[in-house]
C-alpha positions as CSV (number, residue, x, y, z in Angstrom):
1,M,42.4,33.6,-48.2
2,Q,44.9,35.9,-46.8
3,I,46.5,39.0,-48.3
4,Y,50.1,39.6,-47.3
5,I,51.3,43.2,-47.6
6,T,54.9,44.4,-47.1
7,S,57.1,47.4,-48.0
8,D,60.6,48.7,-47.4
9,V,59.1,51.9,-45.9
10,N,56.4,52.6,-43.3
11,T,53.0,53.2,-44.8
12,T,49.3,52.8,-44.5
13,G,46.4,51.7,-46.7
14,V,43.1,50.0,-47.1
15,V,41.8,46.6,-48.3
16,D,38.3,47.0,-49.6
17,I,35.6,44.5,-50.9
18,P,32.5,46.6,-51.4
19,S,30.2,43.8,-52.4
20,I,30.4,42.2,-49.0
21,G,30.9,45.4,-47.0
22,F,34.5,44.5,-46.1
23,N,36.8,47.5,-45.5
24,Q,40.0,47.1,-43.4
25,A,42.7,49.8,-42.8
26,Y,46.2,48.5,-42.3
27,T,49.6,49.8,-41.2
28,I,52.9,48.6,-42.6
29,T,56.1,48.7,-40.6
30,A,59.1,48.7,-42.9
31,N,60.4,45.2,-43.7
32,Q,57.6,43.5,-41.9
33,I,54.5,41.7,-43.2
34,T,50.9,42.7,-42.4
35,T,48.3,39.9,-42.9
36,I,44.7,40.6,-43.9
37,N,42.2,37.8,-43.5
38,I,39.6,37.8,-46.4
39,P,36.1,36.7,-45.4
40,R,34.8,33.5,-47.0
41,G,31.9,35.5,-48.4
42,A,34.3,36.7,-51.1
43,A,34.9,33.2,-52.5
44,L,34.3,32.4,-56.1
45,V,32.5,29.0,-56.2
46,N,30.8,28.6,-59.6
47,E,31.2,29.7,-63.2
48,G,29.9,33.2,-63.8
49,L,29.8,36.8,-62.6
50,Y,30.8,38.0,-59.2
51,N,31.2,41.4,-57.6
52,H,33.9,40.4,-55.2
53,G,37.0,42.2,-56.6
54,I,39.6,42.9,-53.8
55,H,40.9,46.5,-54.0
56,V,44.2,47.1,-52.2
57,T,45.5,50.7,-51.9
58,A,48.5,52.2,-50.1
59,Q,50.0,55.6,-49.5
60,K,53.4,54.5,-50.5
61,P,54.7,51.5,-52.7
62,V,53.9,48.1,-51.3
63,V,54.2,44.4,-52.4
64,V,51.0,42.3,-52.2
65,Y,50.7,38.5,-52.2
66,S,47.4,36.5,-52.1
67,F,47.4,33.2,-50.3
68,I,44.7,30.5,-50.5
69,Y,44.8,27.6,-48.1
70,V,42.7,24.9,-46.4
71,N,44.2,22.3,-44.1
72,A,47.5,21.1,-45.8
73,V,46.5,22.5,-49.2
74,S,47.7,25.9,-50.4
75,G,48.7,28.1,-53.3
76,A,49.9,31.7,-53.6
77,T,50.5,34.4,-56.1
78,L,52.2,37.8,-56.3
79,C,49.5,40.5,-57.1
80,L,50.4,43.0,-59.8
81,P,49.7,46.7,-59.6
82,T,47.0,48.0,-62.0
83,A,49.5,50.1,-64.0
84,T,51.3,46.9,-65.1
85,L,48.2,45.1,-66.4
86,G,47.5,44.1,-70.0
87,K,44.6,43.7,-72.3
88,E,45.1,40.1,-73.6
89,Y,46.0,36.9,-71.9
90,F,46.2,33.2,-72.4
91,S,45.3,30.9,-69.6
92,I,47.8,28.4,-68.2
93,N,46.3,25.5,-66.2
94,Y,46.9,21.8,-65.7
95,S,45.1,18.5,-65.8
96,Q,43.0,17.8,-62.8
97,I,44.9,15.0,-61.0
98,S,43.4,14.8,-57.5
99,N,42.9,12.6,-54.6
100,E,39.3,13.6,-54.9
101,P,38.3,13.1,-58.6
102,G,35.5,15.4,-59.7
103,A,36.0,17.7,-56.8
104,S,38.1,20.4,-58.6
105,Y,38.2,22.4,-61.8
106,S,40.6,24.1,-64.1
107,Y,39.8,27.8,-63.9
108,F,40.5,31.4,-64.9
109,F,38.9,34.6,-64.0
110,A,39.1,38.2,-65.4
111,I,38.7,41.3,-63.2
112,A,37.7,44.7,-64.5
113,T,40.0,47.3,-62.9
114,D,39.0,50.5,-64.7
115,T,35.9,52.8,-64.3
116,G,33.0,52.5,-66.7
117,T,32.3,49.3,-68.6
118,T,35.0,46.8,-69.6
119,T,34.0,44.4,-72.4
120,V,35.9,41.1,-72.2
121,Q,35.9,38.5,-74.9
122,I,36.6,34.9,-73.8
123,T,37.5,32.0,-76.0
124,P,37.6,28.8,-73.9
125,A,40.0,26.1,-75.0
126,Q,37.6,23.4,-73.7
127,N,33.9,23.1,-73.0
128,T,33.1,24.9,-69.7
129,L,31.1,23.9,-66.7
130,G,28.7,26.8,-67.5
131,G,27.9,25.3,-71.0
132,R,30.2,27.5,-73.1
133,P,31.6,25.4,-76.1
134,A,35.3,25.1,-76.8
135,G,36.7,27.5,-79.4
136,V,33.6,29.8,-79.5
137,P,34.2,33.4,-78.3
138,F,31.7,35.0,-76.0
139,T,31.7,38.5,-74.4
140,V,30.9,39.7,-70.9
141,N,30.5,43.3,-69.7
142,L,32.1,44.1,-66.4
143,T,32.2,47.2,-64.2
144,Q,35.1,48.0,-61.9
145,G,35.7,45.2,-59.3
146,Q,33.5,42.7,-61.1
147,I,34.9,39.2,-61.9
148,Y,33.9,36.6,-64.5
149,Q,35.0,33.1,-63.7
150,V,35.3,30.1,-66.1
151,L,35.5,26.5,-64.9
152,S,36.1,23.2,-66.7
153,P,36.8,19.6,-65.4
154,V,39.6,19.5,-68.1
155,D,42.7,21.6,-68.8
156,L,41.8,25.1,-69.9
157,S,45.3,26.0,-71.0
158,G,45.3,28.1,-74.2
159,S,42.0,29.9,-73.5
160,E,42.1,33.5,-74.6
161,I,40.9,36.3,-72.5
162,Q,41.0,39.8,-74.0
163,S,39.6,43.3,-73.4
164,I,37.9,44.5,-76.6
165,N,36.8,48.0,-77.7
166,N,33.2,48.8,-76.6
167,G,33.3,52.3,-78.0
168,S,35.5,53.7,-75.2
169,G,38.6,51.8,-76.0
170,C,40.1,48.5,-74.7
171,K,40.6,48.7,-71.0
172,K,43.2,46.9,-68.9
173,I,42.1,43.7,-67.0
174,A,43.6,41.4,-64.4
175,V,43.5,37.7,-65.1
176,F,44.2,34.9,-62.6
177,N,44.3,31.2,-63.5
178,G,45.1,27.7,-62.3
179,S,43.6,24.4,-61.2
180,G,41.6,23.5,-58.1
181,K,43.6,20.4,-57.1
182,I,46.5,19.0,-58.9
183,S,49.3,16.6,-58.4
184,I,52.3,17.3,-60.6
185,G,54.7,14.4,-60.9
186,C,55.2,11.0,-62.6
187,V,52.7,9.2,-60.3
188,N,49.5,10.3,-58.7
189,A,50.3,11.4,-55.1
190,G,48.1,10.9,-52.1
191,S,47.5,14.6,-51.8
192,S,47.2,17.6,-54.1
193,D,47.4,21.4,-54.0
194,N,45.8,24.2,-55.9
195,L,47.6,26.0,-58.7
196,Y,46.9,29.8,-58.4
197,Q,48.7,32.5,-60.4
198,Q,48.0,36.0,-61.6
199,M,49.0,36.3,-65.3
200,Y,51.7,38.6,-66.5
């Protein structure tokens, strides 16, 4: 993964992943792109809880993109500032049509962005790899920077992810979703890319 950061003004900032001890300062020259390489230790591999939230800060306004790639396979998303985040999302995925059947999953993950405890209720649209049944809500408690990922071999579109009141109100969350390897078209292609998008 790489993070691309740009701005129309000169500025500085930091990319921080405390769970793996990653902390990199950066400098932006107006109208240029600065690239930050994210260590593989921050990867999300299985269903469940991770502490690998990536925190990007800047002294002046910046635009941030996240780019995942390996060989000829890639996917990217615009990353939204925390002030624009919501409290309820529905996942948008796609059927796993891959040149490597069984090697990829439909996924979504929620990230706690606020201090204190954020309680997230998840209602998966399909049975999950971690044994969560379709249509049955479950809750997870996250602290700032923690991530909960859900995986399924089938399309998770329509899964609901929402922040719920745990006594201190509903807190904003970031949600990303997609599919590990897909081929969109009328016939199965010889290759496939990942679908990767932060939800609005």
